[in-house]
N, CA, C and O atoms as CSV, one atom per row, in Angstrom:
chain,resi,resn,atom,element,x,y,z
A,1,MET,N,N,1.251,-45.090,26.804
A,1,MET,CA,C,1.438,-43.491,25.821
A,1,MET,C,C,0.725,-42.777,26.626
A,1,MET,O,O,-0.373,-43.052,27.111
A,2,PRO,N,N,1.506,-41.653,26.792
A,2,PRO,CA,C,0.977,-40.333,27.699
A,2,PRO,C,C,-0.832,-39.912,27.411
A,2,PRO,O,O,-1.527,-40.229,26.446
A,3,GLN,N,N,-0.983,-39.588,27.902
A,3,GLN,CA,C,-2.553,-39.436,27.834
A,3,GLN,C,C,-2.866,-38.031,26.920
A,3,GLN,O,O,-3.962,-37.901,26.375
A,4,PHE,N,N,-1.674,-36.861,26.786
A,4,PHE,CA,C,-1.985,-35.868,26.181
A,4,PHE,C,C,-1.390,-36.184,24.688
A,4,PHE,O,O,-1.289,-35.322,23.815
A,5,LEU,N,N,-1.109,-37.205,24.572
A,5,LEU,CA,C,-1.127,-37.885,23.139
A,5,LEU,C,C,-2.072,-38.458,22.627
A,5,LEU,O,O,-2.086,-38.642,21.410
A,6,GLN,N,N,-3.191,-38.919,23.518
A,6,GLN,CA,C,-4.369,-39.393,23.044
A,6,GLN,C,C,-5.315,-38.703,22.509
A,6,GLN,O,O,-6.098,-39.148,21.670
A,7,LYS,N,N,-5.311,-37.491,22.983
A,7,LYS,CA,C,-6.057,-36.255,23.010
A,7,LYS,C,C,-6.659,-35.886,21.080
A,7,LYS,O,O,-5.990,-36.239,20.109
A,8,GLN,N,N,-7.579,-35.376,21.012
A,8,GLN,CA,C,-8.073,-35.080,19.886
A,8,GLN,C,C,-7.350,-34.170,18.580
A,8,GLN,O,O,-7.791,-33.026,18.476
A,9,LYS,N,N,-6.555,-34.475,17.837
A,9,LYS,CA,C,-5.659,-33.767,17.057
A,9,LYS,C,C,-6.302,-32.846,15.851
A,9,LYS,O,O,-5.661,-32.478,14.866
A,10,SER,N,N,-8.005,-32.469,16.168
A,10,SER,CA,C,-8.298,-31.141,15.219
A,10,SER,C,C,-7.884,-30.237,15.097
A,10,SER,O,O,-8.379,-29.554,14.201
A,11,HIS,N,N,-6.890,-29.726,15.785
A,11,HIS,CA,C,-6.443,-27.886,15.879
A,11,HIS,C,C,-5.640,-28.603,15.118
A,11,HIS,O,O,-6.093,-28.009,14.140
A,12,ARG,N,N,-4.878,-29.319,14.654
A,12,ARG,CA,C,-4.048,-29.524,13.672
A,12,ARG,C,C,-3.982,-29.417,12.403
A,12,ARG,O,O,-3.097,-29.152,11.589
A,13,ILE,N,N,-5.474,-29.760,12.361
A,13,ILE,CA,C,-5.912,-29.485,10.865
A,13,ILE,C,C,-6.113,-28.431,10.618
A,13,ILE,O,O,-6.051,-28.122,9.428
A,14,LEU,N,N,-6.308,-27.821,11.208
A,14,LEU,CA,C,-6.765,-26.411,11.373
A,14,LEU,C,C,-5.699,-25.269,11.407
A,14,LEU,O,O,-5.994,-24.166,10.948
A,15,LEU,N,N,-4.672,-25.471,11.855
A,15,LEU,CA,C,-3.463,-25.032,11.774
A,15,LEU,C,C,-2.451,-25.473,10.266
A,15,LEU,O,O,-1.529,-24.864,9.722
A,16,LEU,N,N,-2.938,-26.433,10.030
A,16,LEU,CA,C,-2.353,-27.518,8.890
A,16,LEU,C,C,-3.127,-26.443,7.119
A,16,LEU,O,O,-2.543,-26.368,6.038
A,17,VAL,N,N,-4.162,-25.971,7.386
A,17,VAL,CA,C,-5.050,-25.365,7.181
A,17,VAL,C,C,-4.803,-23.661,6.654
A,17,VAL,O,O,-4.909,-23.097,5.565
A,18,THR,N,N,-4.427,-23.211,8.042
A,18,THR,CA,C,-3.742,-22.050,7.906
A,18,THR,C,C,-2.579,-21.934,7.580
A,18,THR,O,O,-2.362,-20.883,6.977
A,19,PHE,N,N,-1.493,-22.750,7.762
A,19,PHE,CA,C,-0.431,-22.579,6.971
A,19,PHE,C,C,-0.444,-22.922,5.556
A,19,PHE,O,O,0.622,-22.515,5.094
A,20,LEU,N,N,-1.144,-23.479,4.644
A,20,LEU,CA,C,-1.457,-24.288,3.686
A,20,LEU,C,C,-2.091,-22.677,2.732
A,20,LEU,O,O,-1.705,-22.331,1.616
A,21,GLY,N,N,-3.071,-21.990,3.565
A,21,GLY,CA,C,-3.371,-20.492,3.320
A,21,GLY,C,C,-2.585,-19.104,3.043
A,21,GLY,O,O,-2.755,-18.266,2.157
A,22,VAL,N,N,-1.687,-19.159,4.086
A,22,VAL,CA,C,-0.149,-18.239,4.144
A,22,VAL,C,C,0.429,-18.982,3.133
A,22,VAL,O,O,0.303,-18.450,2.030
A,23,LEU,N,N,0.943,-19.896,3.138
A,23,LEU,CA,C,1.957,-20.264,1.801
A,23,LEU,C,C,1.323,-19.968,0.668
A,23,LEU,O,O,1.722,-18.926,0.148
A,24,LEU,N,N,0.407,-20.572,0.066
A,24,LEU,CA,C,-0.232,-20.168,-1.096
A,24,LEU,C,C,-0.431,-18.426,-1.392
A,24,LEU,O,O,-0.263,-17.819,-2.450
A,25,LEU,N,N,-0.824,-17.934,-0.120
A,25,LEU,CA,C,-1.077,-16.296,-0.327
A,25,LEU,C,C,0.715,-15.488,-1.038
A,25,LEU,O,O,0.971,-14.701,-1.949
A,26,GLY,N,N,1.546,-16.224,-0.028
A,26,GLY,CA,C,2.831,-15.843,-0.167
A,26,GLY,C,C,3.548,-15.794,-1.077
A,26,GLY,O,O,4.396,-14.907,-1.176
A,27,ILE,N,N,3.329,-17.055,-2.268
A,27,ILE,CA,C,3.697,-17.406,-3.697
A,27,ILE,C,C,3.046,-16.618,-4.227
A,27,ILE,O,O,3.754,-15.968,-4.996
A,28,MET,N,N,1.600,-16.167,-4.244
A,28,MET,CA,C,0.683,-15.466,-5.068
A,28,MET,C,C,1.182,-13.934,-5.158
A,28,MET,O,O,1.008,-13.138,-6.081
A,29,VAL,N,N,1.900,-13.742,-3.846
A,29,VAL,CA,C,2.606,-12.330,-3.942
A,29,VAL,C,C,3.613,-12.169,-4.662
A,29,VAL,O,O,4.081,-11.031,-4.647
A,30,PHE,N,N,4.181,-13.024,-5.378
A,30,PHE,CA,C,5.436,-13.308,-6.146
A,30,PHE,C,C,4.990,-13.186,-7.325
A,30,PHE,O,O,5.343,-12.369,-8.175
A,31,MET,N,N,4.235,-13.967,-7.395
A,31,MET,CA,C,3.757,-14.094,-8.880
A,31,MET,C,C,2.982,-13.341,-9.712
A,31,MET,O,O,3.012,-13.542,-10.927
A,32,VAL,N,N,1.975,-12.115,-8.998
A,32,VAL,CA,C,1.465,-11.255,-8.974
A,32,VAL,C,C,1.546,-9.714,-7.915
A,32,VAL,O,O,0.608,-9.457,-7.161
A,33,PRO,N,N,2.882,-8.726,-8.012
A,33,PRO,CA,C,3.079,-8.236,-7.268
A,33,PRO,C,C,1.751,-7.226,-6.961
A,33,PRO,O,O,0.885,-6.904,-7.774
A,34,PRO,N,N,1.864,-6.799,-5.449
A,34,PRO,CA,C,0.376,-5.444,-5.333
A,34,PRO,C,C,1.261,-4.279,-6.193
A,34,PRO,O,O,2.429,-4.076,-6.524
A,35,GLY,N,N,-0.085,-3.645,-6.335
A,35,GLY,CA,C,0.593,-2.140,-7.092
A,35,GLY,C,C,-0.457,-1.546,-6.752
A,35,GLY,O,O,-1.481,-2.133,-6.401
A,36,ALA,N,N,-0.291,-0.026,-6.831
A,36,ALA,CA,C,-1.259,0.810,-7.148
A,36,ALA,C,C,-1.651,1.787,-7.947
A,36,ALA,O,O,-0.881,2.674,-8.314
A,37,ASP,N,N,-2.888,1.718,-8.292
A,37,ASP,CA,C,-3.565,2.255,-9.532
A,37,ASP,C,C,-3.805,4.108,-8.947
A,37,ASP,O,O,-4.227,4.622,-7.911
A,38,PRO,N,N,-3.124,4.777,-10.625
A,38,PRO,CA,C,-2.730,5.977,-10.280
A,38,PRO,C,C,-3.965,6.753,-10.542
A,38,PRO,O,O,-3.697,7.933,-10.767
A,39,ASP,N,N,-5.401,6.440,-10.592
A,39,ASP,CA,C,-6.475,6.897,-10.226
A,39,ASP,C,C,-6.929,7.813,-9.111
A,39,ASP,O,O,-7.662,8.761,-9.396
A,40,PRO,N,N,-6.518,7.583,-7.757
A,40,PRO,CA,C,-6.485,8.120,-7.023
A,40,PRO,C,C,-5.497,8.995,-6.475
A,40,PRO,O,O,-5.562,9.659,-5.440
A,41,CYS,N,N,-4.629,8.910,-7.259
A,41,CYS,CA,C,-3.513,10.144,-7.440
A,41,CYS,C,C,-4.083,11.540,-8.134
A,41,CYS,O,O,-4.089,12.743,-7.872
A,42,TRP,N,N,-4.544,10.682,-9.143
A,42,TRP,CA,C,-5.571,12.511,-10.059
A,42,TRP,C,C,-6.328,13.238,-8.975
A,42,TRP,O,O,-6.221,14.412,-8.623
A,43,GLY,N,N,-7.164,12.226,-8.496
A,43,GLY,CA,C,-8.152,12.976,-7.677
A,43,GLY,C,C,-7.835,13.699,-7.132
A,43,GLY,O,O,-8.380,14.802,-7.187
A,44,PHE,N,N,-6.234,13.314,-5.897
A,44,PHE,CA,C,-6.052,14.106,-5.005
A,44,PHE,C,C,-5.316,15.334,-5.239
A,44,PHE,O,O,-5.134,16.168,-4.353
A,45,LEU,N,N,-4.697,15.502,-6.978
A,45,LEU,CA,C,-4.249,16.452,-7.377
A,45,LEU,C,C,-5.454,17.327,-7.974
A,45,LEU,O,O,-5.060,18.393,-8.447
A,46,VAL,N,N,-6.734,17.127,-8.048
A,46,VAL,CA,C,-7.881,18.130,-8.356
A,46,VAL,C,C,-8.405,18.584,-6.674
A,46,VAL,O,O,-8.992,19.590,-6.275
A,47,MET,N,N,-8.079,17.795,-6.202
A,47,MET,CA,C,-8.966,18.242,-4.631
A,47,MET,C,C,-7.522,19.324,-4.432
A,47,MET,O,O,-7.709,20.533,-4.299
A,48,HIS,N,N,-6.395,18.858,-4.430
A,48,HIS,CA,C,-5.266,19.964,-3.978
A,48,HIS,C,C,-5.619,21.527,-4.915
A,48,HIS,O,O,-5.098,22.589,-4.572
A,49,ASN,N,N,-6.570,21.420,-6.106
A,49,ASN,CA,C,-6.426,22.383,-6.949
A,49,ASN,C,C,-7.826,23.266,-6.364
A,49,ASN,O,O,-8.072,24.464,-6.218
A,50,MET,N,N,-8.409,22.277,-6.175
A,50,MET,CA,C,-10.012,23.066,-5.642
A,50,MET,C,C,-9.821,23.711,-4.263
A,50,MET,O,O,-10.472,24.702,-3.933
A,51,GLU,N,N,-8.628,22.943,-3.210
A,51,GLU,CA,C,-8.497,23.782,-2.154
A,51,GLU,C,C,-7.895,24.866,-2.238
A,51,GLU,O,O,-8.102,25.723,-1.379
A,52,GLN,N,N,-7.018,25.094,-3.273
A,52,GLN,CA,C,-6.351,26.303,-4.056
A,52,GLN,C,C,-7.348,27.387,-4.524
A,52,GLN,O,O,-6.826,28.414,-4.958
A,53,GLY,N,N,-8.594,27.331,-4.508
A,53,GLY,CA,C,-9.869,27.508,-5.045
A,53,GLY,C,C,-10.236,27.712,-6.353
A,53,GLY,O,O,-10.915,28.700,-6.633
A,54,HIS,N,N,-9.833,26.797,-7.339
A,54,HIS,CA,C,-10.162,26.406,-8.583
A,54,HIS,C,C,-11.415,25.915,-8.843
A,54,HIS,O,O,-12.309,26.034,-8.006
A,55,HIS,N,N,-11.592,25.372,-9.911
A,55,HIS,CA,C,-13.017,25.069,-10.564
A,55,HIS,C,C,-13.200,23.534,-9.902
A,55,HIS,O,O,-12.187,22.862,-9.705
A,56,PHE,N,N,-14.070,23.186,-9.683
A,56,PHE,CA,C,-14.670,21.750,-9.425
A,56,PHE,C,C,-14.319,20.880,-10.618
A,56,PHE,O,O,-14.621,21.122,-11.787
A,57,ASN,N,N,-13.463,19.561,-10.043
A,57,ASN,CA,C,-12.897,18.537,-10.980
A,57,ASN,C,C,-12.446,18.506,-12.353
A,57,ASN,O,O,-12.646,17.805,-13.345
A,58,LEU,N,N,-11.539,19.859,-11.947
A,58,LEU,CA,C,-10.467,20.468,-13.200
A,58,LEU,C,C,-9.106,19.965,-12.976
A,58,LEU,O,O,-8.523,20.773,-12.253
A,59,LEU,N,N,-8.507,19.178,-13.224
A,59,LEU,CA,C,-7.120,19.095,-13.472
A,59,LEU,C,C,-6.255,20.407,-14.242
A,59,LEU,O,O,-6.404,20.926,-15.348
A,60,ILE,N,N,-5.492,20.619,-13.351
A,60,ILE,CA,C,-4.227,21.934,-14.179
A,60,ILE,C,C,-3.233,21.329,-14.327
A,60,ILE,O,O,-2.726,20.784,-13.346
A,61,SER,N,N,-2.776,21.255,-15.305
A,61,SER,CA,C,-0.767,20.491,-15.377
A,61,SER,C,C,-0.948,21.366,-16.862
A,61,SER,O,O,-1.914,21.814,-17.481
A,62,PRO,N,N,0.978,21.338,-17.123
A,62,PRO,CA,C,1.178,22.283,-17.810
A,62,PRO,C,C,1.169,21.914,-19.342
A,62,PRO,O,O,0.928,20.747,-19.650
A,63,ASP,N,N,1.337,22.542,-19.993
A,63,ASP,CA,C,0.608,22.131,-21.198
A,63,ASP,C,C,1.681,21.497,-22.043
A,63,ASP,O,O,2.652,22.237,-21.884
A,64,PRO,N,N,2.062,20.411,-22.949
A,64,PRO,CA,C,2.957,19.905,-23.349
A,64,PRO,C,C,3.513,20.573,-24.269
A,64,PRO,O,O,4.738,20.653,-24.357
A,65,SER,N,N,2.548,21.252,-25.232
A,65,SER,CA,C,3.542,21.982,-26.308
A,65,SER,C,C,3.798,23.540,-26.018
A,65,SER,O,O,4.137,24.191,-27.006
A,66,ASN,N,N,3.695,24.159,-24.926
A,66,ASN,CA,C,4.166,25.093,-24.403
A,66,ASN,C,C,3.894,25.061,-22.808
A,66,ASN,O,O,2.750,24.977,-22.361
A,67,ILE,N,N,4.679,25.112,-22.250
A,67,ILE,CA,C,5.031,24.811,-20.840
A,67,ILE,C,C,4.869,26.222,-20.246
A,67,ILE,O,O,4.453,26.187,-19.088
A,68,ALA,N,N,5.072,27.365,-20.702
A,68,ALA,CA,C,4.130,28.695,-20.011
A,68,ALA,C,C,2.818,28.641,-20.176
A,68,ALA,O,O,2.239,29.718,-20.037
A,69,LYS,N,N,2.199,27.755,-20.419
A,69,LYS,CA,C,0.604,27.981,-20.608
A,69,LYS,C,C,0.401,26.838,-19.542
A,69,LYS,O,O,1.150,25.934,-19.171
A,70,ASN,N,N,-1.029,27.242,-19.139
A,70,ASN,CA,C,-1.500,25.942,-18.445
A,70,ASN,C,C,-2.764,25.027,-18.963
A,70,ASN,O,O,-3.716,25.536,-19.554
A,71,GLN,N,N,-2.656,23.407,-18.633
A,71,GLN,CA,C,-3.953,22.866,-19.952
A,71,GLN,C,C,-4.565,22.395,-18.466
A,71,GLN,O,O,-4.080,22.131,-17.365
A,72,VAL,N,N,-6.078,22.446,-19.131
A,72,VAL,CA,C,-7.039,21.805,-18.132
A,72,VAL,C,C,-8.114,20.862,-18.548
A,72,VAL,O,O,-8.640,20.949,-19.658
A,73,ARG,N,N,-8.435,19.990,-17.696
A,73,ARG,CA,C,-8.620,18.719,-17.875
A,73,ARG,C,C,-9.999,18.496,-17.123
A,73,ARG,O,O,-10.004,18.871,-15.951
A,74,PHE,N,N,-10.900,18.070,-17.505
A,74,PHE,CA,C,-12.038,17.443,-16.623
A,74,PHE,C,C,-11.981,16.367,-16.489
A,74,PHE,O,O,-11.899,15.575,-17.428
A,75,LEU,N,N,-12.022,15.938,-14.830
A,75,LEU,CA,C,-11.805,14.505,-14.774
A,75,LEU,C,C,-13.022,13.943,-13.948
A,75,LEU,O,O,-13.022,14.102,-12.727
A,76,SER,N,N,-14.168,13.224,-14.641
A,76,SER,CA,C,-14.980,12.593,-14.233
A,76,SER,C,C,-14.932,11.396,-13.222
A,76,SER,O,O,-15.971,10.822,-12.896
């Protein structure tokens, strides 16, 4: 038997564990797909309003009952 086949095969265990980990995470991606939480989006809208000179932590949006007026909400 050639000498390179007689060497230790511990690296194969590491490769197998890595492969199984990648396979498991790949299956989990299809079961629970990644998503974005809308909370940072509201924070960026407030930051944009503050850059335009509006008050601190207030979200300005159209009033649903009368879109000619603005609605102001405090975000904590």
